[in-house]
C-alpha positions in Angstrom: 84.2 -47.7 -20.1 82.0 -45.6 -17.4 80.5 -47.5 -14.6 76.4 -47.3 -14.3 74.8 -46.7 -10.8 71.0 -46.9 -10.3 69.6 -44.7 -8.0 65.6 -44.1 -7.3 63.1 -41.5 -6.5 59.7 -42.6 -5.7 56.3 -41.1 -6.4 53.0 -42.3 -5.2 52.0 -43.7 -8.3 55.8 -45.0 -9.8 59.4 -44.6 -9.4 61.6 -42.6 -11.3 65.4 -43.5 -11.7 68.2 -41.3 -11.8 71.3 -42.9 -13.4 74.9 -41.9 -12.5 77.3 -42.2 -15.7 80.7 -41.5 -15.1 80.0 -39.3 -12.2 77.2 -37.4 -14.3 73.6 -37.5 -12.8 71.1 -37.6 -15.4 67.3 -37.7 -14.2 65.0 -40.2 -16.6 61.4 -39.5 -16.4 59.0 -42.2 -17.0 57.2 -40.5 -19.5 53.6 -40.7 -17.9 51.3 -37.9 -17.9 52.4 -36.8 -14.2 55.2 -35.0 -14.9 57.4 -35.7 -12.1 60.5 -36.8 -14.5 60.6 -33.3 -15.5 59.9 -31.9 -12.2 62.8 -34.3 -10.4 65.0 -33.1 -12.9 64.4 -29.6 -12.6 64.5 -29.8 -8.5 67.6 -31.7 -8.4 70.0 -29.4 -6.0 73.4 -29.7 -7.0 75.6 -28.7 -3.7 79.3 -28.6 -3.9 80.8 -30.1 -0.4 84.8 -30.0 -0.4 84.9 -30.1 -4.2 82.9 -32.9 -4.4 79.3 -32.2 -6.4 76.8 -33.8 -4.4 72.9 -34.2 -5.5 70.2 -34.0 -3.5 67.7 -37.0 -4.5 64.9 -35.8 -1.7 64.3 -34.1 2.0 63.4 -37.0 4.4 62.4 -34.6 7.3 62.4 -30.6 8.2 62.4 -29.2 11.6 61.9 -25.6 12.3 61.9 -23.1 15.5 62.4 -19.6 15.8 66.0 -19.5 14.3 67.1 -23.0 14.1 66.1 -25.5 10.8 66.9 -29.0 10.9 66.9 -30.6 7.6 67.0 -34.5 7.2 68.1 -35.1 3.4 69.0 -37.7 1.0 72.0 -37.2 -1.1 73.8 -39.0 -4.0 75.8 -42.0 -2.8 79.0 -41.1 -4.7 80.5 -44.3 -3.7 78.0 -47.7 -3.0 79.3 -50.3 -1.3 77.6 -53.7 -1.9 80.6 -55.9 -1.1 78.7 -57.4 2.1 75.7 -58.7 -0.4 76.9 -62.2 -1.0 73.7 -63.0 -3.1 73.3 -59.9 -4.9 69.9 -59.8 -4.0 70.0 -55.8 -2.5 71.9 -54.9 -5.4 69.1 -56.2 -7.9 66.2 -54.6 -6.0 68.3 -51.0 -5.8 69.0 -51.6 -9.7 65.2 -52.7 -9.9 63.9 -49.6 -8.0 62.9 -51.7 -5.4 65.3 -50.2 -2.3 67.1 -46.6 -2.4 70.5 -46.0 -2.1 71.6 -42.9 -0.8 74.0 -41.1 1.9 72.1 -39.5 4.8 72.4 -36.0 5.7 71.5 -33.8 8.7 72.1 -30.2 8.9 71.4 -27.8 11.3 70.9 -24.3 9.9 71.1 -20.9 12.1 69.1 -18.3 9.9 70.1 -20.2 6.7 73.6 -20.7 8.1 74.9 -24.4 8.5 76.6 -24.7 11.9 76.2 -28.3 12.2 75.9 -31.4 9.9 76.5 -35.4 10.1 76.2 -37.8 7.3 75.9 -41.3 6.9 76.4 -43.2 3.5 75.5 -46.3 1.9 72.0 -46.1 3.4 70.0 -49.1 1.8 66.1 -48.6 2.1 62.7 -49.5 0.7 61.8 -45.3 1.2 62.8 -42.6 2.7 60.3 -43.5 5.6 61.7 -46.5 6.5 65.0 -44.8 7.3 63.2 -42.6 10.1 63.2 -46.2 12.2 63.0 -44.1 15.1 59.1 -45.1 15.7 59.5 -48.8 15.3 62.4 -48.7 17.9 60.3 -46.8 20.2 57.7 -49.7 19.9 60.3 -52.4 20.1 61.6 -50.6 23.4 58.3 -49.9 24.9 57.9 -54.1 24.3 61.0 -54.6 25.5 60.6 -52.7 28.8 57.1 -54.5 29.6 59.0 -57.8 29.3 61.6 -56.5 31.5 64.1 -56.4 29.2 67.3 -54.2 29.2 68.6 -54.0 25.5 67.2 -51.1 23.7 66.8 -50.4 20.0 68.8 -47.2 18.6 68.2 -45.3 15.4 70.5 -44.0 12.9 68.0 -41.1 12.3 67.9 -40.2 15.8 71.5 -40.5 16.7 72.1 -38.1 13.4 70.4 -35.7 14.4 71.6 -35.8 17.9 75.2 -35.7 16.2 74.5 -32.5 14.3 72.8 -30.5 17.3 76.1 -31.3 19.4 78.3 -30.1 16.4 75.9 -26.8 16.3 75.9 -26.4 19.6 80.0 -26.6 19.8 80.0 -24.4 16.9 77.9 -21.4 18.7 79.8 -22.1 22.0 83.3 -21.2 20.0 81.8 -18.5 18.3 80.6 -16.8 21.6 84.3 -16.7 22.3 85.3 -14.6 19.4 86.0 -10.9 20.2 84.7 -8.8 17.8 85.8 -4.7 17.3 82.7 -2.5 16.8 
């Protein structure tokens, strides 16, 4: 019997659910007049990563410069872990669509070619905006600094961006050592 897991895509008016049954993602629209259900179905990007098909659930943020693009997106969580949820409250909220369960991915692209990447699995948040918690961390850090406290809040979002950029810089440095014949 295949297991069933629920992942969500929120729209400003309502929530759409993506059901994962036997490792096949099947979008389920709301049937309302907005037509977003069909758009979700058509807009899911299948990305093959090392023999595993990962589905993009949504773009969280994109940064662009002349040569580089940094894309932070949410992909399907292929192995959700709720073992820490003793009461089952979080799992219930994910199943109800109140929380999103996803793997966060940060990619650094040079002219469209991926040169750095970082992943964080089992992310559970109310929204993608809540995952970008660096604003709240910054606010908390300023409050603590005014109070003379030494502790600092850290952000997964910010740390992942730094990790992917570090990997990209290493990749570019290594590529510069390769001698190519004309």
